[in-house]
Each structure stands twice: as structure tokens, then as C-alpha cells.
C-alpha positions as CSV (number, residue, x, y, z in Angstrom):
1,M,24.6,-101.4,-0.7
2,K,21.6,-99.7,-2.1
3,C,18.1,-100.9,-1.4
4,K,16.0,-102.2,-4.3
5,A,13.7,-99.2,-4.1
6,C,16.6,-96.7,-4.4
7,R,18.0,-98.7,-7.4
8,I,14.6,-98.6,-9.1
9,N,14.3,-94.9,-8.4
10,I,17.7,-94.1,-9.9
11,E,16.9,-96.2,-13.0
12,R,13.5,-94.4,-13.4
13,M,15.2,-91.0,-13.1
14,A,17.9,-92.0,-15.6
15,K,15.0,-93.0,-18.1
16,D,13.1,-89.8,-17.4
17,F,16.1,-87.6,-18.4
18,E,16.8,-89.4,-21.7
19,P,14.9,-86.8,-23.8
20,L,17.0,-84.1,-22.2
21,K,20.2,-86.1,-22.6
22,S,19.5,-86.9,-26.3
23,R,18.9,-83.1,-27.0
24,L,22.2,-82.2,-25.3
25,L,24.1,-84.8,-27.2
26,I,22.9,-83.3,-30.5
27,I,24.1,-80.0,-29.2
28,A,27.4,-81.5,-28.2
29,D,27.9,-82.8,-31.8
30,R,28.1,-79.2,-33.0
31,L,31.1,-78.4,-30.6
32,D,34.9,-78.7,-31.2
33,P,36.5,-81.9,-30.3
34,D,38.0,-80.4,-27.2
35,E,34.8,-79.0,-26.1
36,Q,33.0,-82.3,-26.7
37,A,35.6,-84.2,-24.6
38,Y,34.7,-81.8,-21.7
39,F,30.9,-81.6,-22.2
40,R,29.9,-85.1,-23.1
41,P,30.8,-86.6,-19.8
42,L,28.7,-84.0,-18.0
43,I,25.7,-85.2,-20.2
44,E,26.3,-88.9,-19.9
45,N,26.8,-88.8,-16.2
46,F,23.9,-86.3,-15.6
47,N,21.5,-87.7,-12.9
48,G,19.0,-84.9,-12.8
49,S,20.4,-82.7,-9.9
50,I,19.9,-79.1,-10.2
51,S,23.5,-78.3,-9.7
52,E,24.6,-80.5,-12.6
53,F,21.8,-78.9,-14.7
54,Q,23.0,-75.4,-13.8
55,R,26.5,-76.4,-14.8
56,I,25.3,-77.7,-18.1
57,M,23.4,-74.4,-18.8
58,R,26.4,-72.3,-17.8
59,D,28.6,-74.2,-20.2
60,L,26.0,-73.9,-23.0
61,G,26.3,-70.2,-22.6
62,K,30.0,-70.4,-22.9
63,F,29.7,-72.3,-26.2
64,G,27.7,-69.5,-27.6
65,E,26.5,-69.7,-31.3
66,K,27.9,-73.1,-31.7
67,I,25.0,-74.7,-29.8
68,G,22.5,-74.2,-32.7
69,D,21.2,-72.1,-35.6
70,G,19.2,-69.2,-34.7
71,S,18.6,-67.7,-31.3
72,K,20.6,-69.4,-28.6
73,F,18.0,-68.2,-26.1
74,S,15.4,-70.4,-27.8
75,I,17.8,-73.3,-27.3
76,Y,18.2,-72.4,-23.5
77,R,14.4,-72.3,-23.3
78,E,14.0,-75.6,-25.1
79,V,16.6,-77.3,-22.8
80,Q,15.1,-75.7,-19.7
81,N,11.6,-77.0,-20.7
82,L,13.0,-80.6,-21.3
83,Y,14.6,-80.5,-17.9
84,D,11.2,-79.2,-16.3
85,Q,9.2,-82.0,-18.1
86,C,11.6,-84.7,-17.0
87,N,11.3,-83.5,-13.4
88,R,7.5,-83.7,-13.7
89,G,7.6,-87.1,-15.4
90,T,5.5,-86.0,-18.2
């Protein structure tokens, strides 16, 4: 059984990461159905841990040009900035 403070903290963290999750879901829409079936659960279950974020970033690299128009490095930078902002709570 989790304490009330722990539950509130988890709920706050989930809310804090909504902008990042929303952006990642937009990226996921660009993927093939098989890739989406793999990638969407990673996004939906994301709780903010660095290891989960590293896995998401690694997978973005595997998807290559599908993740967006233009420079994929600008997309990586955008996703990294969203993650950083979420961790700071801004």
C-alpha cells in the first residue's frame, strides 16, 4: 500500500510529463503499425525515469527519418528539452 504523499507525487509526475508524452505520441503517429505497437506502450507507461527516457531516445534513433520532417537532430533536441523542462517542473 502506498502512502498518500507517494500517490500524490506519482500523480504530479505523470502530469508533469504530459507535454513530453503528447509530443512523443505525435511522433508515434508517423511510424508503421508494427513500430507503433512497440513504441506507444513505452510512451503511455513512461513515468519519468532516466532509463525509460534513454530507451525512448534510443528507439527514436532507430526510427530514423520517420520521426519528423527536417533534421532528426532538432527533434531529438526538442524531446530532450521537453524532458528537461518536465523534470524542472517548468
